[in-house]
N, C-alpha and C positions, 0 to 999 in steps of 0.2 A: 504494500499500499504506500509506503513511504517512497519507494522508487518511482512509482507512477507519479506521485505528487512532485517530486523533484524534476522528473522528465517533463512534465507539463509546465513547470515554472521556467525551466530552461528554454523550451520551445516558445513560450510566450514572450520571453525576453528577446530571444533571437529573431523571431519571425513577425512580430507584430508591426515593427517599423516598415516592413516590406509592403504592407497594405496601404500605408499612408504615403509611400514613396513613389507611387506610380507616376505622379505628375512630373517628378524630377528625373525621369528615366533618360531624358535626352542630355541632361548635364552630367549624369553618371558615366556616360560613355567617354567623356574627356579624360577621366582618370586623375584629376588633380587631388592633392591631399585634402583640400577644403571640402570636398564632397563627402569625405569619410568622417568628417567631424560629428555629423549627426549619429552615425553608427557608433562611433567611439564614446560619444556622450551617453547614448542609451545603454550600451553595454556597461559603462562605468557606473551609471546610476542603478542599473538593475543589479549589479553585483554588490554595490554599497547597501542597497535595500535588503538584498538576501543576507548579507553578513550582519547587518544591523538587526534583522528579525531573529536570526539565530542567536545572536548575542543576548538580545533582550529575553528571548525564551529560556536560555540557560540561566540568566541572571535571576529571573522570576522563579524558576524551578529550584534553583539552589536556595534561594531566600525562603521559599515556602517550606522546603524540606527542612531547613534549620529551624524554622518557627514551629513546624510540627514535632520535631524532636525535642525542642526546649521552648514551650509557649511563654516562659518568663522572659526569654531574651528577644521577644518580638519588637520591643522599643529599640533595642540596639542594632537590630537587623534591618528594620524597615527604612530608617533614614538613609543609611548608605546604599540600600538597594534603589531608592528613588533618585538618589544623586547619580548612581551608576547608569540607570536607565536614561536619565536626562543627557549624560555625557555621550551615551551610545547613539541617542537620537540626534544630538547635535553634529556627530560625525557624519550621519546620513544627510542631514541638511546641508552640511558643507559640500558634500559630493553633488547634491542637487544644485547648488549655486555654481560650483565649478563647471558642471556639465553645461549649464546654460551660458556661462561666460565663454566657454570654448567654442560654442556654436557661432556666436557673433563675430 
């Protein structure tokens, strides 16, 4: 089940841009580096979102497991978990901004 989900995610990241790139097919034949900026930005953003999602899932799972084993430590675990999730999300947002700056 996990392999199917991963394959669908990779296929979505790789092939969704092709559906929207039909109008620019004439420019793609020229072969310049600028034409590949959209593809690179899309792949970079997709990988950043995938890594961020995996990181957030592991962070939340570890924090919840720690709280389940020792409920008295929930106050000491919750705040660092939220800070960690915010930092992971900020890295994905940085990738988003960089991807759009590279396109222009």
